[in-house]
C-alpha positions, 0 to 999 in steps of 0.5 A: 371788642374791636380787638378780639373782633379784628385781631389787630394786633398793632392797634393794641401794641401802639395804643390799645394795653395802654388805653386798658392799662391807664384806664385802670389806673384811673379806676384804682385811684377812684375806689374808697375805702368804706369802713365794711372792708369794701370798696366803694365808688362815689359821688357818680352820675351813671348813665341814668342822668337823672340820679346825679351824685349816686354812691355805688352805681352798678353800671359803674363799678362792674365795669370799673372791676372789668377793667381793672381785671382785664387790664391784669390779665394784658399786663400779665400776657404783655410780661411774658410775651412781649417783654419790651412793650411791658418795660416801656409801658411799665416805666410810663404807668408804673405797673410793676408796683400797681399789679398786686394793688389792683389785684387786692382791689378789685378782690374788694369792689362792692356791688349791687346784688339782686334783691330778694324779687331779682332785681339789681339795684341801680346804685347804693339807694335807688330801690330805698326812694319813694314811688310816684306815678309817673304815668303822665311823663311816660305819656308826654309827647315831649322829654323832660316833662317831669321838670314842670314838677320836680327839681333836678333835686327832688328828682334824685330823691324818687325812683324816675330814671331818664335812660337805661342804665342798668340795661346797658350793663346787662348788654356789655356783660350778660354772662355775670346775670342769669335770665331771671335777673335780667328779666326782673329787672328790665320789667321793674325798670322800664316802668321807672324809665320815662326814656327822655333820653334818645339812647334809652329805647334802642338799649331797652329793645335789645335787652327785651330781644334778649330776655325773648320778648322780641315783640316788646323789642320790635315795639321799642324799636319802633318808638325809637324809629320815632324819635327822628321818623314820626309823625307827632313832633315833626320838629324833632330833627330840625337841629339835626338827626339824633345820630347815637340814636340812629346808631341804636337802631342798627344794634336793634336789628342786628344784636337784637333781632339779628342776634349778633354777639361776642361773648369771652372772645367767642362769636354767637349768633341767636337771632330773635326775629319780631313777628312783623319782619319776614326776614333779616340779612346783614354782613359782618367781618369776623378776625378778616373773614367776611360772613353773611346772615340770612334770618327767617323766621325758621331758622338762620342761614351764615355764608363765609364769603371769604372761605379762607378757614372755617369760623367756629361760632355759636348759634343760639346754643349750638356750636358750629363751623362754617367753611361755605353756608351752612343752615340752622334750624330754629329750634321750637320751644 
């Protein structure tokens, strides 16, 4: 994303390509034959830290495949356009030998698929585990209350999540899944998630906006704010603020309510402003040009502050070009 948004070719030549290629080398080495003709990633902890030593965590497997495919794509680009850099990385990583192996392995990675209710399994066994009443743990002001009744081994064997897991996958690889799958999975996993991590609520807020539930997203946003600013636990920040949660709040506002995304190298702005907000304003750089965005309940206004060249993007489902200032009205559903 950094490279696509900035065009920083020097970074890619010195570090970026190698990072992607070497990570792909690792993931390819982590794949195991499963006797079913597919390759599996076993014994991992995905984003959900309440599920240890699981097999085929959806986030892990889908992202590993993405990484391997991206490495194959960039290796081909380097071989054609930057032969000296390719030769250097080939010497360092053994690319010529690895590429056909990566091609074959990427096609056989096991990926969980939505079930009859359109819910994407978090891992190979999550949806087969017994369910328990989680209501009292979800209501507790302090995190980790479930450990008063269950040990870690027992938590591994029930349907409960500490934090966002499948939701992170939907955020990063949104184009792979339908709105039906996102909505069904959101509703299912949110009921089973205790949000015992300061990173969880903000991710759920962004995904709520993605499925058109901006009021739910706003409630999640307020809860995430209360991690450091709430009145119920005035000592939550005694040891320092939850810095990553603060970053998550920014993402709620800009990626969720502000609708800023980059998908497949294409800029997109699709705001989902909550009813209690009159407007939102933010700025960002896209390929060296400064854009400012103003969102209100009637639409969005985008200004190309740099105005060196037109910027092509999507606003909701509409292809537009911003030369100076462009106003797009929200379409009434």
